[in-house]
Each structure stands twice: as structure tokens, then as C-alpha cells.
C-alpha positions in Angstrom: 143.3 -36.6 -66.0 146.3 -38.9 -66.3 145.0 -42.6 -65.1 146.6 -46.1 -65.1 148.2 -46.3 -68.7 149.5 -43.1 -68.5 151.3 -43.2 -65.3 152.6 -46.5 -65.7 154.1 -45.5 -69.1 155.5 -42.5 -67.9 157.2 -44.5 -64.9 158.7 -46.8 -67.1 160.3 -44.0 -69.0 161.4 -42.5 -66.1 162.6 -45.7 -64.4 164.9 -45.9 -67.8 166.2 -42.4 -67.4 166.9 -42.3 -63.8 167.3 -45.8 -61.9 170.8 -45.2 -60.3 170.6 -41.4 -60.5 170.1 -38.9 -58.0 168.0 -36.3 -56.9 169.9 -32.9 -56.7 167.7 -30.2 -55.9 164.0 -29.3 -55.7 162.6 -25.7 -56.7 159.1 -25.4 -54.6 157.4 -23.2 -57.0 153.9 -23.2 -55.2 153.6 -23.6 -51.4 150.7 -26.0 -51.6 152.0 -28.6 -53.6 154.3 -30.3 -50.8 152.0 -32.5 -48.9 154.2 -33.7 -46.0 156.4 -32.5 -43.6 159.5 -34.5 -44.3 162.2 -32.2 -45.8 163.1 -33.3 -49.3 166.6 -32.5 -48.9 166.8 -36.0 -47.2 166.6 -37.6 -50.5 169.4 -35.4 -52.1 172.2 -37.8 -52.8 170.6 -41.0 -52.4 170.7 -43.6 -55.3 167.4 -43.8 -57.0 166.4 -47.5 -56.9 163.2 -47.4 -59.1 160.6 -45.2 -60.7 157.4 -47.1 -60.3 153.7 -46.4 -60.1 150.8 -47.3 -57.4 147.5 -46.2 -58.7 147.7 -42.8 -60.2 150.7 -41.9 -58.3 154.2 -42.2 -59.4 156.6 -43.4 -56.9 160.2 -42.8 -56.8 162.1 -45.2 -54.4 165.5 -43.9 -52.9 168.1 -46.0 -51.0 167.3 -46.6 -47.4 163.5 -47.1 -47.9 162.7 -43.1 -48.5 159.8 -42.8 -51.2 158.7 -39.5 -53.1 155.3 -39.5 -54.7 153.9 -37.3 -57.5 150.2 -37.1 -58.4 148.7 -35.0 -61.1 145.3 -34.9 -59.9 142.8 -33.5 -62.4 144.9 -30.8 -64.2 148.3 -32.1 -63.7 150.9 -32.4 -66.4 154.5 -33.5 -66.4 157.5 -31.9 -68.6 160.7 -33.7 -68.8 163.3 -31.1 -69.5 166.9 -31.5 -71.2 168.7 -29.9 -70.5 166.8 -28.5 -67.0 165.2 -25.3 -67.0 164.8 -22.6 -65.1 161.5 -20.7 -66.4 158.4 -21.0 -64.4 155.3 -21.5 -66.8 151.8 -21.0 -65.6 150.6 -23.2 -63.1 153.9 -24.5 -62.3 154.1 -26.5 -58.7 157.6 -27.9 -58.5 160.7 -28.4 -60.6 162.8 -32.0 -59.7 166.4 -31.9 -60.7 168.0 -35.1 -61.0 171.7 -36.5 -62.4 171.7 -39.6 -64.1 173.7 -42.3 -63.2 177.4 -42.4 -65.4 177.0 -45.5 -67.8 179.9 -47.8 -68.2 181.6 -48.5 -71.3 182.6 -51.9 -72.0 186.1 -51.1 -71.5 185.5 -50.0 -68.0 185.7 -46.5 -68.5 183.0 -43.9 -67.7 180.6 -43.6 -70.9 177.5 -41.2 -71.7 175.7 -40.4 -68.6 175.7 -38.2 -65.7 173.8 -35.4 -67.7 171.4 -33.4 -65.3 167.7 -33.5 -66.4 164.7 -31.9 -64.6 161.3 -32.8 -64.3 158.2 -30.0 -63.9 154.8 -30.6 -62.2 152.3 -28.0 -63.4 148.6 -27.8 -63.4 146.2 -26.5 -65.6 143.0 -24.7 -63.9 142.8 -23.2 -60.5 142.2 -26.2 -58.2 145.4 -26.8 -57.2 145.0 -30.5 -56.1 148.2 -31.8 -57.7 150.9 -32.7 -55.4 154.2 -34.5 -54.1 155.1 -36.1 -51.0 158.1 -37.5 -49.3 157.5 -40.3 -47.3 159.8 -41.8 -44.5 160.7 -45.7 -44.4 157.2 -47.2 -43.6 155.1 -44.5 -44.1 152.5 -45.4 -46.9 151.1 -41.9 -46.9 148.1 -41.4 -49.3 148.9 -44.8 -50.9 147.5 -46.2 -47.5 144.0 -45.7 -49.0 144.1 -47.3 -52.2 142.3 -50.2 -53.3 143.8 -53.2 -55.4 145.1 -52.4 -58.9 142.8 -52.5 -61.5 144.1 -55.3 -63.1 144.8 -57.3 -60.1 143.2 -60.8 -59.0 141.7 -59.1 -55.8 140.1 -56.5 -57.9 138.8 -59.2 -60.2 137.5 -61.6 -57.4 135.5 -58.1 -56.0 133.7 -57.6 -59.5 132.8 -61.3 -59.8 131.5 -61.7 -56.1 130.5 -58.4 -54.4 126.9 -57.2 -54.1 128.3 -53.7 -54.2 125.2 -51.8 -55.0 126.7 -48.4 -56.0 126.7 -47.4 -59.7 129.3 -49.0 -61.6 130.8 -45.8 -63.0 131.1 -44.7 -59.7 132.7 -47.6 -58.0 135.4 -47.8 -60.8 136.3 -43.9 -60.0 136.6 -44.6 -56.4 140.2 -45.0 -55.6 139.7 -46.6 -52.5 137.9 -49.7 -54.0 140.1 -49.6 -57.2 143.3 -48.0 -58.0 143.9 -46.3 -61.3 140.9 -45.9 -62.9 139.4 -42.4 -63.5 136.5 -41.0 -65.7 137.9 -41.8 -68.9 138.7 -45.5 -68.7 135.4 -45.9 -66.7 133.6 -44.6 -69.7 135.3 -46.5 -72.2 135.6 -49.9 -70.2 131.6 -49.8 -69.8 131.2 -48.9 -73.4 133.6 -52.0 -74.1 131.3 -54.3 -71.9 128.2 -52.8 -73.0 127.1 -51.8 -69.8 124.9 -48.9 -68.4 126.9 -46.8 -66.1 124.0 -46.3 -64.0 124.2 -50.0 -63.6 124.9 -51.5 -59.8 127.2 -54.3 -59.4 124.9 -56.2 -57.6 122.4 -56.2 -60.4 124.9 -57.8 -62.5 124.8 -61.6 -63.6 127.8 -63.7 -63.8 128.2 -63.2 -67.5 128.0 -59.4 -67.5 130.3 -59.4 -64.3 133.2 -61.3 -66.8 132.4 -58.8 -69.6 133.6 -56.0 -67.3 136.3 -57.8 -66.0 137.6 -58.1 -69.6 136.6 -54.8 -70.6 138.8 -53.2 -68.0 141.7 -55.1 -69.0 141.4 -54.9 -72.7 140.8 -51.0 -72.3 143.6 -50.6 -70.0 146.2 -52.9 -72.0 145.2 -51.3 -75.1 145.9 -47.7 -73.8 148.7 -48.9 -72.2 150.4 -50.0 -75.5 149.7 -46.6 -77.2 151.4 -44.9 -74.2 154.4 -47.0 -74.5 154.7 -45.2 -78.0 154.9 -41.5 -76.2 158.2 -40.0 -75.5 158.8 -37.6 -73.0 156.6 -37.2 -70.0 153.0 -35.8 -70.2 153.1 -32.2 -70.6 150.0 -32.1 -73.3 147.4 -29.9 -72.3 144.8 -32.6 -73.1 145.6 -36.3 -72.9 142.6 -38.1 -74.4 144.4 -39.6 -77.8 143.7 -43.0 -76.1 140.0 -42.8 -75.1 137.3 -44.8 -77.3 134.4 -42.9 -76.2 135.6 -40.4 -73.6 135.2 -36.9 -74.5 133.3 -37.6 -78.0 130.0 -36.9 -76.8 128.0 -35.9 -80.0 130.1 -38.1 -82.5 128.8 -41.6 -83.7 129.5 -44.5 -81.7 132.3 -46.6 -83.1 130.4 -49.6 -82.8 127.1 -48.9 -83.7 127.1 -45.6 -85.4 124.5 -44.0 -83.0 125.2 -40.6 -81.7 127.2 -40.7 -78.2 125.1 -39.0 -75.4 126.6 -37.6 -71.9 125.7 -36.9 -68.4 127.3 -33.8 -67.2 128.3 -32.9 -63.8 129.7 -29.8 -62.3 133.4 -31.2 -63.0 133.0 -34.0 -65.4 131.0 -35.9 -67.8 130.1 -39.6 -68.4 129.9 -40.6 -71.8 127.4 -43.5 -73.2 126.0 -45.0 -76.3 122.1 -45.3 -75.2 121.6 -48.0 -78.2 124.5 -50.6 -77.2 124.7 -49.7 -73.0 121.4 -48.6 -71.9 118.6 -50.3 -74.5 117.7 -47.0 -75.9 117.1 -45.3 -72.8 118.4 -41.7 -72.3 120.1 -41.3 -68.8 118.9 -38.2 -66.9 121.2 -35.4 -67.2 120.4 -33.1 -63.9 122.3 -30.0 -65.3 120.2 -30.1 -68.6 117.2 -30.6 -66.6 117.6 -27.5 -64.5 118.2 -25.8 -67.5 114.7 -26.8 -68.9 112.9 -26.0 -66.1 
């Protein structure tokens, strides 16, 4: 799943490409993808004022206060197509067509620009949870439910003072608590801080809480630096190049060399180093336990 670093970097690239341009048309390729009743035609011809990010959502801001959101969910990917395409690859949900703003040359003549490009949202797998929203002015839609950003002072204060008794890995993945972190960077941040994914926030002393804050910022900043070297959108089937331990179950721990372990769930896994994070304790794996019965 694309998380904060991936979505922030792609927002920056799209902002550089589309700011001042226009959305010209939309090809809805799957009926479940549009999550709102506001017609996309209300956006056509309006200048794009910015492309940004909130949590894991891309936010396209248009003149007049209208916004369009795009969310990749678990299996969603974005393809930037130049020139635009009309094909329908497997899993296609929607294709947006944009016209860039005309660039003005130093002598005042119109320069390069105005070319049309398209952005395709498609989804691997069968869940079809990726989607897009058209929001009227004053309507925050799904953004209203999001917690503070992962690197914000508000979330830092929460981590340093809260007596929340949920497992930290669960807490970090809850978008109502903190926006932008998913399974991958939760694994990496807890490995960096040398904390068990099963530990509770309430159980941490001040030193460990500060280590968690610093680890989250370090991991996300490093991943964002890497993502900013990417070109285009996020079309790859797998986007795990930036992860330190997530997705590397069975490989040596980058820090101590012990084999990384995991806990498997129905739709995801938690990867950790028993030597560095749990004092040698092997965390219970319910799926493995059922197989052994």
C-alpha cells in the first residue's frame, strides 16, 4: 500500500505537472470507484490550484474551493500517461485527463505546455477499495475522520503523553489516530526504535516514547528522500523498495543479523526482529498455531 512517503512524493510531482492546468474529462472505468454524488463535470475547466496530500489521500485543489481526492487503498496504483491512453488494463478504475497550463516564454510568447496527460487509477487484487471523491466547498468527506499527520506536533504530543493501551503497531495503522502510516512503515519504525509491535503505548517510559517519535520521523524522512528520486506516478505492482524490514521476513536483520520473524494475519503480516525488539521472545502467530493443531 502506498503510504505517506509515496503519496507525498507523487503529490509533489503531480503538482509540478498540473498546477495551473485543468481537468478536461474523466473516464469512469469501474462503477464502484466514485464514492461521492457530486458530478466530476463540476471540476471541468476549473484551474488546478495545487495537488497535495492528506494522510494517504491525494488532494487536487481547484479554483472555487472544490477538491478531488484519490486513495489507492491496499492494491491501488497510479500510472501517469503521456501522451494519454485509452486502453483499459486489468483492474482499471478511472482515468483522469488533464491539460497542463501554458508556459509563458521570457519574451511573453506562449511557450511549451498545454499538452494533455492522463492519470490512471487501477487496483491489483479483487477488493476494489481504492476510489476517488469529488468534494464541494466545505465538505471534507473522508478527510474528516483522519487523525493528525505522522510528523506533526499534535501526534508527537500524543505519543509522549497518552496512556493508550492498544498495541503500538495497531495504533500506528489507525488512520483516525495518525494519518499516513501503514503496515510497512509501522514495521520499520518499531524496528528502528527497538520496540515490540505488541507493546502498548501506556507501557513505554519517556525514553522509549522519545525513541518512537524519533524513529517515525527518521523512517518517513528517509523513505520520502528516496521516493523523491522516482519519476512518474506509482505504477509498480510492488512498492516496497524503501522498506527496511517490512516484507523481508526470513532475511537477516540489517542490524544484528538474526533472521527476521513475522506474525501473519488474514491480509497482512507484522515483521520484527526477536533479538532486538522482543528480548528473544517469539510472538504468537495465530495462523501458524492453527496449522499445528
